[in-house]
C-alpha positions in Angstrom: 0.1 -0.2 0.1 1.4 3.4 -1.1 2.2 6.0 1.5 -0.2 8.4 -0.1 -3.3 5.7 -0.2 -2.5 5.3 3.7 -1.9 8.9 4.4 -5.5 9.2 2.8 -7.1 6.2 4.8 -5.8 7.3 8.2 -7.2 11.0 7.4 -10.5 9.6 6.7 -10.7 7.5 10.1 -9.1 10.7 12.0 -12.3 12.6 10.5 -14.9 9.9 11.0 -13.5 9.8 14.8 -13.5 13.6 15.3 -17.2 13.6 13.8 -18.1 10.8 16.2 -17.2 12.2 19.1 -18.6 15.7 18.1 -22.0 14.0 17.6 -21.5 12.0 21.0 -20.6 15.5 22.7 -23.8 16.6 21.0 -26.0 13.6 22.0 -24.7 13.1 25.4 -24.9 16.8 26.5 -28.4 17.6 27.0 -28.6 14.2 29.2 -26.1 15.4 31.3 -27.9 18.4 31.8 -30.9 16.5 32.3 -29.4 14.4 35.0 -28.2 17.1 37.0 -31.7 18.7 36.5 -33.2 15.7 38.1 -30.8 15.8 41.0 -33.4 15.5 44.1 -34.6 18.4 46.2 -33.3 17.1 49.8 -35.1 18.4 52.7 -32.6 17.7 56.0 -34.8 16.5 59.1 -32.8 17.1 62.3 -34.7 15.9 65.4 -34.8 13.8 68.7 -35.0 9.8 67.8 -33.6 8.7 70.7 -34.2 9.7 74.5 -37.2 11.6 76.4 -38.2 12.8 73.6 -37.8 10.1 71.0 -41.7 9.4 70.5 -42.3 13.2 69.6 -39.3 13.3 67.1 -40.3 9.9 65.2 -44.0 11.2 64.8 -42.8 14.2 63.5 -40.7 11.9 60.9 -43.1 10.0 60.3 -45.4 13.4 59.4 -42.5 14.4 56.9 -42.0 11.1 55.1 -46.2 10.7 54.6 -45.8 14.4 53.0 -43.2 13.5 51.2 -44.7 10.7 49.6 -47.5 12.6 48.8 -45.5 15.4 47.1 -43.2 13.2 45.0 -46.8 11.3 43.7 -47.8 15.1 42.4 -44.5 15.7 40.4 -42.1 16.6 43.6 -40.8 20.1 43.7 -39.9 22.1 40.8 -40.3 18.6 39.2 -37.6 17.0 40.5 -38.2 14.1 43.4 -37.7 14.9 47.0 -35.2 13.4 49.3 -35.5 13.3 53.2 -32.1 13.3 55.1 -32.7 12.2 58.8 -30.3 13.1 61.6 -31.0 12.0 65.3 -30.0 15.2 67.3 -30.6 13.3 70.7 -32.9 14.9 72.9 -30.5 17.0 75.5 -27.2 17.4 73.3 -27.7 20.7 71.6 -24.1 20.4 70.8 -25.0 17.5 68.6 -28.0 19.0 67.1 -25.9 21.9 65.8 -23.4 19.6 64.7 -26.0 17.9 62.8 -27.3 21.0 61.3 -24.2 22.2 60.2 -23.5 18.2 58.4 -26.8 18.2 56.5 -26.7 21.9 55.2 -22.9 22.4 54.5 -21.8 18.7 53.7 -25.1 17.1 52.7 -26.6 20.2 50.6 -30.2 20.3 51.9 -31.9 22.8 50.6 -34.4 23.1 53.6 -33.8 22.2 57.2 -36.4 20.7 59.8 -36.8 20.7 63.5 -36.6 20.5 66.7 -38.9 19.2 69.4 -36.1 20.5 71.8 -36.6 24.7 71.9 -32.9 24.9 72.8 -31.9 22.8 70.3 -34.4 24.8 67.8 -32.8 28.1 68.7 -29.2 27.0 68.3 -30.0 25.0 65.1 -31.4 28.2 64.0 -28.4 30.4 64.3 -26.8 27.9 61.8 -29.7 27.8 59.7 -29.5 31.6 59.6 -25.7 31.9 59.3 -25.9 29.4 55.9 -28.9 31.3 54.5 -31.6 28.4 54.8 -34.9 27.9 54.8 -35.4 26.3 58.6 -39.0 25.0 59.4 -39.1 24.6 63.2 -41.5 21.6 63.9 -42.1 21.5 67.6 -40.1 23.8 69.9 -42.0 25.8 71.6 -40.2 28.6 73.1 -41.1 32.2 72.4 -37.9 33.3 71.5 -38.0 31.1 68.0 -40.5 33.8 66.9 -39.7 36.6 69.4 -36.6 38.1 70.3 -34.2 35.5 68.7 -36.5 35.3 65.2 -34.5 34.9 62.2 -35.6 35.9 58.6 -35.1 32.3 57.6 -36.8 30.6 60.4 -40.7 29.9 60.5 -42.5 27.6 62.9 -45.6 25.4 62.7 -46.1 24.5 66.7 -47.6 27.4 68.8 -45.6 29.6 71.0 -46.0 28.8 74.8 -47.5 32.3 75.2 -50.2 31.5 72.7 -51.4 28.1 74.6 -51.1 29.6 77.9 -53.6 32.5 76.8 -55.6 29.4 75.2 -56.1 27.7 78.6 -56.0 30.2 81.5 -59.4 31.4 81.2 -60.9 28.0 81.5 -58.6 26.9 84.4 -59.9 30.2 86.3 -63.1 29.7 85.8 -63.6 25.7 86.5 -60.4 25.1 88.8 -59.3 28.0 90.7 -57.1 30.7 90.9 -54.1 29.6 93.0 -51.4 27.4 90.7 -48.3 25.5 91.6 -46.0 24.5 89.1 -43.6 21.8 87.9 -41.9 23.1 85.3 -38.6 21.4 83.1 -35.5 23.3 83.5 -35.0 24.6 80.1 -36.4 27.1 77.7 -39.6 25.4 76.9 -40.4 25.1 80.5 -39.3 28.6 81.4 -41.1 30.3 79.0 -44.5 28.3 79.5 -44.9 29.1 82.7 -43.9 32.5 82.4 -46.4 32.6 79.9 -49.3 30.8 82.3 -48.4 33.2 85.0 -49.2 36.3 82.7 -52.4 34.6 81.4 -53.4 33.8 85.0 -52.5 37.3 86.5 -54.5 39.0 84.0 -57.9 36.9 85.4 -56.8 37.3 88.9 -55.0 34.0 89.4 -51.8 33.7 91.5 -48.6 31.4 92.1 -48.6 28.9 95.2 -45.2 27.9 94.4 -43.2 25.8 91.9 -40.3 23.6 91.1 -37.7 23.3 88.4 -37.7 19.6 87.6 -34.3 18.2 85.8 -35.2 17.2 82.0 -35.0 13.0 82.4 -36.4 13.0 85.8 -38.0 9.4 86.7 -38.8 10.3 90.5 -41.1 13.1 91.3 -41.9 12.3 94.7 -40.1 14.9 96.4 -41.8 17.6 93.8 -45.2 16.0 94.6 -44.9 16.2 98.2 -44.1 20.6 97.8 -46.7 20.5 95.9 -49.4 18.8 98.1 -47.9 21.2 100.9 -48.5 24.4 99.1 -52.3 23.4 99.0 -53.1 24.9 95.4 -56.3 24.9 93.7 -54.4 23.5 90.4 -51.3 21.7 90.1 -49.8 22.4 86.5 -47.7 20.2 85.1 -45.2 21.4 82.4 -43.3 18.4 81.7 -43.1 16.9 78.5 -42.7 13.3 76.8 -41.2 10.4 79.2 -41.1 13.5 81.9 -44.9 13.8 81.5 -45.6 10.0 81.7 -43.7 9.6 85.1 -44.7 12.8 86.7 -48.4 12.1 86.2 -48.5 8.3 86.8 -47.0 9.2 90.1 -49.2 12.1 91.1 -52.3 9.5 90.6 -50.5 6.8 92.8 -50.1 9.9 95.4 -53.7 10.3 94.9 -53.1 14.0 94.2 -55.9 13.9 91.6 -58.5 13.2 94.3 -57.5 16.7 96.0 -56.2 18.9 93.2 -57.1 19.8 89.4 -54.7 18.9 87.8 -53.5 20.8 84.4 -51.5 22.5 82.1 -51.0 23.8 78.7 -49.3 21.6 76.0 -50.8 18.3 76.1 -49.7 15.1 73.7 -51.5 12.3 72.4 -48.1 10.3 72.9 -48.0 11.2 76.8 -51.9 10.1 77.0 -51.0 6.6 75.2 -48.0 6.2 77.6 -50.2 6.6 80.8 -52.5 3.9 82.3 -56.3 5.0 81.8 -56.4 6.0 85.5 -53.9 8.8 84.6 -55.6 10.5 81.8 -56.6 13.3 83.8 -56.4 17.0 83.6 -57.5 20.2 81.4 -54.6 20.7 78.8 -54.2 22.1 75.0 -54.0 20.1 72.2 -52.3 21.7 68.9 -54.0 19.6 66.5 -56.3 16.0 66.9 -57.3 13.5 65.1 -61.4 13.2 65.9 -62.5 16.5 63.9 -66.1 15.7 62.8 -66.6 17.5 59.9 -63.4 19.5 59.0 -62.3 18.7 55.2 -59.6 15.9 54.7 -58.9 15.0 58.2 -60.8 11.5 57.7 -58.1 10.2 54.6 -55.1 11.7 56.7 -56.1 9.7 59.7 -56.8 6.5 57.6 -53.6 6.7 55.9 -51.5 7.3 58.9 -53.1 4.3 60.7 -52.6 2.3 57.4 -48.8 2.9 57.9 -48.5 2.7 61.6 -51.9 0.9 63.1 -52.1 3.9 65.1 -53.9 7.2 64.7 -51.6 10.5 64.2 -50.5 12.8 66.6 -50.3 16.4 66.7 -46.5 15.7 66.0 -47.1 13.8 62.6 -49.1 16.8 61.9 -46.3 19.2 62.6 -43.9 17.3 60.3 -46.8 16.9 57.8 -47.1 21.1 57.6 -43.5 21.5 57.5 -42.5 19.1 54.5 -45.8 20.3 52.7 -44.9 24.4 53.8 -41.1 23.7 52.1 -42.8 22.5 48.7 -45.8 24.3 48.3 -43.8 27.8 48.6 -41.1 26.3 46.6 -42.9 25.5 43.6 -45.5 28.4 44.1 -42.1 30.6 43.7 -40.5 28.4 41.1 -37.2 28.6 43.2 -35.1 27.1 45.8 -33.4 30.2 47.1 -33.6 30.5 50.7 -34.1 34.5 50.9 -36.6 34.7 47.9 -38.7 31.9 49.9 -38.5 33.2 53.0 -40.1 36.3 51.5 -43.1 34.9 50.0 -43.7 33.0 53.1 -45.0 35.7 55.0 -48.6 35.4 55.7 -48.8 32.4 53.4 -52.0 30.2 53.7 -52.0 26.9 54.3 -54.4 25.0 51.7 -57.4 23.1 53.4 -55.5 19.7 52.6 -52.5 20.4 54.8 -54.4 22.6 57.2 -56.7 19.8 58.6 -58.3 22.2 61.1 -60.9 24.7 61.0 -60.0 28.0 60.2 -57.4 29.2 57.7 -54.1 28.7 59.2 -51.5 31.2 58.1 -47.6 32.2 58.7 -47.4 35.6 60.0 -45.2 37.4 58.4 -44.4 40.2 60.9 -42.8 36.6 62.9 -43.1 34.0 60.9 -45.0 32.3 63.6 -48.0 29.9 62.2 -51.6 31.1 63.4 -53.8 28.2 63.9 -56.4 26.7 65.6 -55.8 25.1 69.3 -58.2 22.5 71.1 -58.9 23.1 74.5 -60.7 20.0 76.7 -59.8 17.1 79.0 -57.6 14.1 78.6 -60.1 11.0 79.3 -59.5 7.1 79.6 -61.3 6.9 76.0 -64.0 7.8 74.3 -66.0 5.6 71.9 -62.7 4.9 70.2 -59.7 3.1 72.3 -57.5 5.9 70.7 -59.9 8.7 71.8 -58.2 10.1 75.0 -59.1 13.7 74.7 -62.4 15.7 74.6 -62.2 18.9 72.6 -64.4 21.7 74.7 -63.2 24.5 72.7 -61.7 25.2 68.9 -59.9 28.4 70.1 -58.4 30.5 67.0 -55.1 31.3 67.2 -55.4 35.0 66.1 -57.9 35.6 69.4 -54.4 34.3 71.5 -51.1 35.2 69.6 -50.1 38.5 71.2 -49.3 41.4 68.8 -46.4 40.8 66.6 -45.1 44.4 68.1 -45.3 42.4 71.6 -43.3 39.4 70.6 -39.6 40.9 70.6 -39.2 39.5 67.1 -37.4 42.5 64.8 -36.7 40.4 61.5 -33.5 41.7 59.8 -33.5 40.8 56.2 -29.7 40.6 53.7 -29.5 43.2 52.0 
């Protein structure tokens, strides 16, 4: 074969190869872009899955997971599937909660952050999400400061403030139980602000404080505190304990026979707590933030039925918190067609939840001035069970959040937005 012929064949082969490469680039480039576009939207979930608040955190996770299944079935967020990345914040180690929040945002690149049950952790992780400009929905941390003096432009909250709960229940207690109250209060941010809120609400109605004790988180023996409460001879013993602490304190109060001498009450109560109590200890006047037995409220029956198919149990307020938090992310991102934290945070101000997510009377909305959800509250009393074995709370009154939420000017919140 002559050198000239060989040269022409090599040139032709090189041209064909180059053409194939160009063609391949033209074919593959759109697919690479499409693949990047189909990367999932990530929601970080940072909540207690171990310790005293584990049951509450697990139910918030359940609500998130159910919401994400619905969101993905309806096309996801911006046409992309949604992935939930879960971290156990623990129930009591705020340092761990902060580390997990930073990991989710910086390393895992989540687009949203959800949590926390523990109010101290909600406050601490909000500082992290604010620093890293990530939209955070606080699910179940109630201390007023989250949407009060320590509010942030990027942080919204689903659960009530402690002052809202105090305002909702105080009038009923003063009217039906008496004006002298003794407090058993968990010794951290949530307990402190809830007691302060109840004292403030009671004082406006002529109520007074007969005494009280700060109780360490994780206390198992409440006998010394119960003896002191009995000695104070109040009209009402206010139990502000939560999670496993609430189960232990109420169970021991009944063993001491305090329910026969004093009215037992509090503000926030959880179905998880009532489920953990023996029937004789399901007593007292409380506030529920959401309840599963709501005849006539649109979409509630389906929500309850779907959760029961998954767990064989009815949903709790914590399930609802997680459900609302995840759906909030999807609704606002799809409305704004964006994942930018600042743009979404601005858009969420005064955003109303649709009925299929709200699952309650009235129209819950995120108040623009402090980023607090303004829902309905359920005031009533615990009971061994109703017609259904899982019906452990009788709703006596549904209170509009707008009627019990302090004005924004009184919350201490002063939102500062990035320029």
